[in-house]
Backbone as numpy.savetxt, mean C-alpha at the origin, in Angstrom:
# Nx Ny Nz CAx CAy CAz Cx Cy Cz
-0.36 -22.46 2.45 0.32 -21.26 2.03 1.03 -21.55 0.70
0.91 -20.67 -0.30 1.53 -20.94 -1.59 3.04 -20.83 -1.52
3.71 -21.55 -2.43 5.15 -21.39 -2.47 5.48 -20.10 -3.22
6.74 -19.71 -3.21 7.12 -18.41 -3.77 7.00 -18.33 -5.28
6.69 -19.43 -5.97 6.55 -19.39 -7.42 5.10 -19.28 -7.87
4.17 -19.16 -6.94 2.77 -19.05 -7.32 2.44 -17.61 -7.68
1.24 -17.41 -8.23 0.83 -16.07 -8.59 -0.39 -15.67 -7.78
-0.65 -14.39 -7.69 -1.82 -13.83 -7.02 -2.48 -12.88 -8.00
-3.78 -12.64 -7.80 -4.44 -11.61 -8.58 -4.16 -10.27 -7.94
-3.95 -9.27 -8.74 -3.59 -7.95 -8.26 -4.50 -6.89 -8.84
-4.78 -5.86 -8.07 -5.52 -4.72 -8.59 -4.52 -3.75 -9.17
-4.85 -3.21 -10.34 -4.00 -2.19 -10.92 -4.83 -0.95 -11.16
-4.21 0.13 -11.60 -4.88 1.42 -11.65 -6.16 1.44 -12.46
-6.30 0.64 -13.48 -7.51 0.64 -14.31 -8.61 -0.21 -13.69
-8.44 -0.68 -12.48 -9.37 -1.58 -11.81 -9.51 -2.91 -12.54
-8.53 -3.26 -13.36 -8.49 -4.57 -14.01 -7.70 -5.49 -13.10
-7.87 -6.78 -13.30 -7.07 -7.75 -12.56 -6.00 -8.29 -13.49
-4.81 -8.44 -12.97 -3.74 -9.06 -13.72 -3.05 -10.06 -12.81
-2.31 -10.98 -13.37 -1.54 -11.90 -12.54 -0.11 -11.43 -12.50
0.50 -11.63 -11.35 1.85 -11.16 -11.14 2.59 -12.15 -10.28
3.77 -12.54 -10.68 4.58 -13.44 -9.88 5.01 -12.73 -8.60
5.09 -13.47 -7.51 5.57 -12.86 -6.26 7.05 -12.53 -6.35
7.70 -13.04 -7.36 9.12 -12.73 -7.55 9.32 -11.52 -8.45
8.22 -10.91 -8.92 8.32 -9.76 -9.82 9.09 -8.63 -9.15
9.87 -7.94 -9.93 10.65 -6.81 -9.44 9.72 -5.65 -9.13
9.78 -5.11 -7.93 8.94 -3.97 -7.57 9.73 -2.67 -7.59
11.01 -2.74 -7.89 11.82 -1.53 -7.96 11.63 -0.86 -9.32
11.37 0.41 -9.31 11.20 1.19 -10.52 12.25 2.27 -10.56
12.48 2.81 -11.75 13.34 3.97 -11.84 12.56 5.14 -11.26
13.04 5.73 -10.20 12.27 6.72 -9.47 12.86 8.12 -9.61
11.95 9.10 -9.73 12.39 10.50 -9.77 12.71 11.01 -8.37
12.06 10.43 -7.35 12.27 10.86 -5.97 12.81 9.68 -5.18
13.99 9.80 -4.60 14.59 8.68 -3.86 13.73 8.24 -2.69
13.73 6.96 -2.43 12.99 6.36 -1.33 13.93 6.13 -0.15
13.41 6.35 1.06 14.11 5.98 2.28 13.41 4.76 2.83
14.14 3.68 3.02 13.54 2.47 3.58 13.25 2.68 5.05
12.10 2.19 5.52 11.70 2.36 6.91 11.55 1.04 7.64
10.74 0.13 7.12 10.47 -1.17 7.74 10.13 -1.03 9.23
9.07 -0.24 9.50 8.61 -0.10 10.87 7.10 -0.05 10.91
6.55 -0.47 12.03 5.10 -0.52 12.22 4.54 0.89 12.35
3.32 1.06 11.84 2.65 2.36 11.92 1.15 2.13 12.12
0.51 3.08 12.76 -0.95 3.04 12.91 -1.57 3.64 11.66
-2.61 2.96 11.14 -3.24 3.43 9.91 -4.74 3.52 10.06
-5.33 4.41 9.30 -6.77 4.49 9.12 -7.00 4.37 7.62
-7.73 3.32 7.22 -7.99 3.06 5.81 -9.48 3.30 5.57
-9.77 4.18 4.64 -11.15 4.58 4.37 -11.75 3.74 3.25
-13.05 3.43 3.35 -13.70 2.68 2.26 -13.67 3.53 0.98
-13.58 2.88 -0.15 -13.46 3.59 -1.42 -14.65 4.50 -1.69
-15.84 4.01 -1.45 -17.02 4.81 -1.76 -17.37 5.79 -0.64
-16.78 5.61 0.54 -17.02 6.50 1.66 -18.40 6.38 2.29
-19.18 5.40 1.84 -20.54 5.25 2.36 -20.72 3.90 3.03
-21.50 3.88 4.08 -21.93 2.63 4.67 -20.94 1.88 5.54
-19.68 2.09 5.36 -18.68 1.37 6.15 -17.87 2.36 6.97
-17.43 1.89 8.12 -16.56 2.69 8.97 -15.12 2.54 8.48
-14.28 3.55 8.68 -12.86 3.41 8.35 -12.26 2.27 9.18
-11.30 1.58 8.61 -10.59 0.50 9.29 -9.37 1.07 9.98
-9.29 0.89 11.29 -8.10 1.30 12.03 -7.28 0.04 12.28
-6.01 0.09 11.88 -5.19 -1.11 11.94 -3.72 -0.73 11.98
-2.88 -1.73 11.98 -1.44 -1.54 11.93 -0.94 -1.99 10.56
-0.03 -1.23 9.99 0.62 -1.58 8.73 2.12 -1.49 8.95
2.87 -2.03 8.02 4.33 -1.86 8.07 4.71 -0.87 6.99
5.36 0.19 7.38 5.88 1.16 6.42 7.09 0.52 5.73
7.07 0.51 4.42 8.18 -0.05 3.65 9.19 1.04 3.30
8.65 2.18 2.82 9.53 3.27 2.39 8.75 4.57 2.36
9.51 5.66 2.21 8.92 6.99 2.19 9.75 7.85 1.25
9.07 8.68 0.46 9.77 9.63 -0.39 9.06 10.97 -0.30
9.55 11.92 -1.05 8.95 13.25 -1.08 7.53 13.21 -1.63
7.22 12.24 -2.47 5.91 12.18 -3.13 5.02 11.00 -2.75
5.54 10.06 -1.95 4.71 8.90 -1.63 5.31 8.00 -0.58
4.60 6.90 -0.33 5.07 5.92 0.64 4.57 4.54 0.24
5.27 3.54 0.73 4.89 2.15 0.50 4.59 1.47 1.81
3.61 0.56 1.78 3.23 -0.17 2.99 3.07 -1.65 2.69
3.09 -2.44 3.75 2.70 -3.84 3.70 1.46 -3.96 4.58
0.45 -4.71 4.07 -0.83 -4.81 4.77 -1.40 -6.21 4.57
-2.37 -6.58 5.38 -2.95 -7.93 5.30 -4.19 -8.00 4.41
-4.64 -6.87 3.87 -5.82 -6.85 3.03 -5.55 -6.13 1.72
-6.28 -6.52 0.69 -6.17 -5.88 -0.61 -6.74 -4.47 -0.55
-5.98 -3.51 -1.01 -6.43 -2.12 -1.12 -6.66 -1.84 -2.59
-7.44 -0.81 -2.89 -7.75 -0.51 -4.28 -7.32 0.91 -4.64
-7.01 1.14 -5.91 -6.61 2.48 -6.34 -7.64 3.53 -5.94
-7.14 4.69 -5.53 -7.91 5.86 -5.09 -8.46 5.72 -3.67
-8.17 4.61 -3.00 -8.61 4.45 -1.61 -7.73 5.34 -0.73
-8.34 6.03 0.21 -7.64 6.98 1.09 -7.06 6.24 2.29
-5.83 6.60 2.68 -5.18 6.01 3.84 -4.44 7.11 4.60
-4.57 7.08 5.92 -3.83 8.00 6.79 -2.97 7.17 7.72
-1.73 7.62 7.91 -0.76 6.85 8.69 -0.08 7.75 9.70
0.06 7.23 10.92 0.85 7.89 11.95 2.08 7.03 12.19
3.23 7.59 11.86 4.49 6.89 12.07 5.42 7.84 12.82
5.74 7.46 14.05 6.49 8.38 14.90 5.66 9.63 15.13
6.27 10.80 14.97 5.56 12.07 15.15 4.91 12.55 13.86
5.08 11.83 12.76 4.54 12.24 11.47 3.14 11.68 11.21
2.31 12.50 10.58 0.98 12.08 10.11 0.99 12.22 8.60
0.77 11.11 7.89 0.78 11.10 6.43 -0.61 10.75 5.93
-1.05 11.42 4.88 -2.30 11.09 4.22 -1.99 10.83 2.76
-2.58 9.77 2.22 -2.30 9.44 0.83 -3.44 8.70 0.16
-3.28 8.51 -1.13 -4.21 7.74 -1.93 -3.47 6.54 -2.50
-4.08 5.37 -2.43 -3.48 4.16 -2.97 -3.39 4.30 -4.49
-2.21 4.00 -5.04 -2.01 3.99 -6.48 -2.07 2.58 -7.03
-1.51 1.63 -6.28 -1.49 0.23 -6.71 -1.37 -0.65 -5.48
-1.76 -1.90 -5.63 -1.63 -2.89 -4.56 -1.34 -4.23 -5.20
-0.38 -4.94 -4.67 0.05 -6.22 -5.24 0.10 -7.28 -4.15
-0.44 -8.45 -4.45 -0.36 -9.61 -3.56 1.04 -10.21 -3.67
1.71 -10.39 -2.53 3.04 -11.01 -2.57 3.02 -12.44 -2.03
2.02 -12.75 -1.24 1.74 -14.12 -0.82 0.37 -14.09 -0.15
-0.22 -15.24 0.05 -1.58 -15.26 0.60 -1.65 -14.43 1.88
-2.54 -13.42 1.88 -2.75 -12.59 3.06 -1.71 -11.50 3.28
-0.81 -11.29 2.31 0.20 -10.23 2.43 0.20 -9.42 1.14
-0.02 -8.11 1.29 -0.09 -7.21 0.14 0.87 -6.06 0.34
1.46 -5.59 -0.74 2.25 -4.36 -0.70 1.50 -3.34 -1.54
1.55 -2.08 -1.10 0.84 -1.02 -1.80 1.72 0.21 -1.90
1.55 0.91 -2.99 2.21 2.20 -3.20 1.18 3.30 -3.11
1.49 4.35 -2.37 0.52 5.43 -2.14 1.14 6.77 -2.51
0.31 7.62 -3.10 0.71 8.98 -3.43 0.45 9.85 -2.21
1.45 10.58 -1.78 1.33 11.46 -0.61 0.50 12.69 -0.98
-0.55 12.94 -0.22 -1.39 14.13 -0.47 -1.28 15.16 0.65
-0.79 14.73 1.82 -0.63 15.65 2.94 0.33 15.04 3.96
1.11 15.89 4.61 2.06 15.44 5.63 2.15 16.51 6.71
2.08 16.06 7.97 2.20 16.99 9.11 3.20 16.46 10.10
């Protein structure tokens, strides 16, 4: 397992790879306040191309939620524009991945744009 000063490759919106320290600040100046959640949720993650593969049903950790999006922690790299649906408590959220960052081997954080909520 890498120490906290190592770097991981990360996917960014342009589908380019960049390196990012695991100590990098992930807090941004936000127009919509985030509510921290830190709770497990059931997720369905759809393949990017939508062909040939079945959706992945798994558990993720909800990091935060806002009026326009949500953040999760997951064990696999997600890519921009990938569709994800989450059931947390009585809420059903659907979103598109905007970014995904490796924070340590096998642990990724992702930011998703909310497209539907029930």
